[in-house]
C-alpha positions as CSV (number, residue, x, y, z in Angstrom):
1,X,40.2,-56.0,-2.7
2,X,38.1,-59.2,-3.1
3,X,41.1,-61.5,-2.7
4,X,42.3,-59.8,0.5
5,X,41.4,-61.0,3.9
6,X,39.5,-58.5,6.1
7,X,39.5,-58.8,9.8
8,X,36.8,-56.7,11.5
9,X,37.5,-55.6,15.0
10,X,34.3,-56.7,16.6
11,X,33.1,-55.2,19.9
12,X,29.7,-56.8,19.8
13,X,28.2,-53.4,19.2
14,X,26.3,-51.7,16.4
15,X,29.2,-50.1,14.6
16,X,31.3,-53.2,14.2
17,X,28.3,-55.3,13.3
18,X,27.3,-52.8,10.6
19,X,30.9,-52.9,9.4
20,X,30.7,-56.7,9.0
21,X,27.5,-56.5,7.0
22,X,28.9,-53.6,4.8
23,X,32.0,-55.6,3.9
24,X,30.1,-58.9,3.4
25,X,27.7,-57.1,1.1
26,X,30.7,-56.4,-1.1
27,X,31.4,-60.1,-1.3
28,X,34.7,-59.8,0.6
29,X,36.5,-62.5,2.7
30,X,35.5,-61.2,6.2
31,X,36.4,-62.6,9.6
32,X,36.2,-61.0,13.1
33,X,38.4,-60.5,16.1
34,X,37.0,-59.8,19.6
35,X,39.5,-58.6,22.2
36,X,38.7,-58.7,25.9
37,X,40.8,-56.1,27.6
38,X,39.3,-55.7,31.1
39,X,36.2,-53.7,30.0
40,X,33.2,-54.0,32.3
41,X,30.9,-55.3,29.5
42,X,33.3,-58.0,28.3
43,X,31.0,-61.0,29.1
44,X,28.0,-59.5,27.2
45,X,30.1,-58.1,24.4
46,X,31.8,-61.5,23.9
47,X,28.4,-63.2,23.8
48,X,27.1,-60.7,21.3
49,X,30.3,-61.1,19.1
50,X,29.7,-64.9,19.0
51,X,26.0,-64.5,18.1
52,X,26.8,-61.9,15.4
53,X,29.4,-64.1,13.8
54,X,27.1,-67.1,13.9
55,X,24.4,-64.9,12.3
56,X,26.7,-63.8,9.5
57,X,28.4,-67.2,9.3
58,X,31.9,-65.8,9.6
59,X,34.9,-66.9,11.7
60,X,35.5,-65.3,15.0
61,X,38.8,-65.3,16.8
62,X,38.8,-64.2,20.5
63,X,41.7,-63.1,22.6
64,X,41.9,-61.9,26.2
65,X,44.5,-59.6,27.6
66,X,44.7,-59.8,31.4
67,X,45.2,-56.7,33.5
68,X,44.5,-55.6,37.1
69,X,42.7,-52.6,35.7
70,X,39.0,-52.7,35.5
71,X,37.9,-50.1,33.0
72,X,34.8,-48.1,33.6
73,X,32.6,-46.0,31.3
74,X,33.9,-43.2,29.2
75,X,36.8,-42.8,26.9
76,X,39.5,-45.4,27.2
77,X,42.6,-43.6,25.9
78,X,44.4,-45.7,23.4
79,X,41.7,-48.3,23.0
80,X,41.3,-48.3,19.3
81,X,45.1,-48.2,18.7
82,X,45.4,-51.1,21.2
83,X,42.7,-53.1,19.3
84,X,44.3,-52.4,15.9
85,X,47.8,-53.5,17.1
86,X,46.2,-56.5,18.9
87,X,44.8,-57.6,15.6
88,X,48.2,-57.4,14.0
89,X,49.5,-59.6,16.8
90,X,46.7,-62.1,17.2
91,X,45.1,-62.3,13.8
92,X,45.8,-65.6,11.9
93,X,46.0,-63.6,8.7
94,X,49.4,-62.6,7.4
95,X,48.2,-59.9,5.1
96,X,45.0,-58.0,4.3
97,X,42.9,-55.3,5.8
98,X,41.9,-54.5,9.4
99,X,38.5,-52.8,9.6
100,X,37.3,-50.8,12.5
101,X,33.8,-49.3,13.0
102,X,34.8,-45.8,14.1
103,X,32.5,-43.0,13.0
104,X,32.1,-39.2,13.1
105,X,30.4,-37.2,15.8
106,X,32.5,-38.2,18.7
107,X,35.0,-36.1,20.6
108,X,37.5,-39.0,20.9
109,X,40.8,-38.7,19.1
110,X,40.8,-42.4,18.2
111,X,37.7,-41.9,16.1
112,X,39.1,-39.0,14.0
113,X,40.5,-38.9,10.4
114,X,43.9,-37.8,11.9
115,X,44.0,-41.0,14.1
116,X,43.1,-43.2,11.1
117,X,45.8,-41.6,8.9
118,X,48.5,-42.0,11.5
119,X,47.7,-45.5,12.5
120,X,47.4,-46.6,8.9
121,X,50.9,-45.2,8.3
122,X,52.3,-47.1,11.2
123,X,50.5,-50.4,10.3
124,X,51.5,-50.3,6.6
125,X,55.1,-49.5,7.5
126,X,55.3,-52.0,10.3
127,X,54.0,-54.8,8.0
128,X,55.8,-53.7,4.8
129,X,52.5,-53.0,3.2
130,X,51.0,-56.4,4.0
131,X,48.2,-54.8,6.1
132,X,46.2,-51.6,5.9
133,X,43.5,-50.2,8.2
134,X,40.1,-49.1,6.9
135,X,37.1,-47.4,8.6
136,X,34.2,-47.6,6.2
137,X,32.0,-45.4,8.5
138,X,34.6,-42.7,9.3
139,X,32.4,-39.9,7.9
140,X,29.1,-41.4,9.0
141,X,27.3,-40.4,12.2
142,X,25.9,-42.9,14.7
143,X,22.4,-42.1,13.4
144,X,23.5,-42.9,9.8
145,X,24.9,-46.2,11.0
146,X,21.7,-47.1,12.8
147,X,19.6,-46.0,9.8
148,X,21.8,-48.3,7.7
149,X,21.2,-51.2,10.1
150,X,17.5,-50.6,10.0
151,X,17.3,-50.3,6.2
152,X,19.5,-53.4,5.7
153,X,17.6,-55.3,8.4
154,X,20.8,-55.9,10.4
155,X,19.8,-57.6,13.7
156,X,20.6,-54.8,16.1
157,X,19.1,-57.0,18.9
158,X,22.1,-59.2,18.8
159,X,24.4,-56.3,19.7
160,X,25.4,-55.1,23.1
161,X,26.5,-51.5,23.8
162,X,26.6,-50.5,27.5
163,X,29.8,-49.3,29.0
164,X,28.7,-50.3,32.5
165,X,28.4,-53.9,31.5
166,X,25.1,-54.5,33.3
167,X,22.7,-57.3,32.2
168,X,20.1,-54.8,31.1
169,X,21.8,-51.8,29.4
170,X,21.9,-48.9,31.9
171,X,20.4,-46.4,29.5
172,X,22.6,-43.6,30.9
173,X,26.2,-44.2,29.6
174,X,27.4,-42.6,26.4
175,X,26.9,-45.9,24.4
176,X,23.4,-46.3,25.7
177,X,22.5,-42.6,25.0
178,X,23.8,-43.1,21.5
179,X,21.3,-45.9,20.9
180,X,18.4,-44.3,22.8
181,X,15.6,-43.2,20.5
182,X,17.4,-44.3,17.4
183,X,16.5,-48.0,17.2
184,X,13.1,-48.7,15.7
């Protein structure tokens, strides 16, 4: 796997940041892709993505998909599939792995083992086996990911995870509640 390119879908949040660290620790060739898709937090997420890539000294590719829809908090149906297929379209790599920081403990279908199996099948078939999708934290809980970040001294302060996209995280949305009380 060391010779393969790995593109991490970077949201600017804790999970994708931990994913970058986890893969770099294995001495792999890691880059990141940030996709703006109309999410309320896009400005803060993009800033975090840039700071995270600068911290880890990895290349960041950014793309923006314009829409008249302004997404609000909660589940965005199809988001992770959209991000994975955006990576196939916009990534400068012609082969390798796409990594996504999904984890257990959510009710969202696109964070489930079934989703990962299905999307992996489509991606490998669509690319004649040139790309595959991995989710290193698929069986980890959010608490385990944060514990990993703390034990590895990953700079959680560089991340942004508020679905409302306010300057100061709201403390009430699902992403903020996930973080509440867990960060030391």
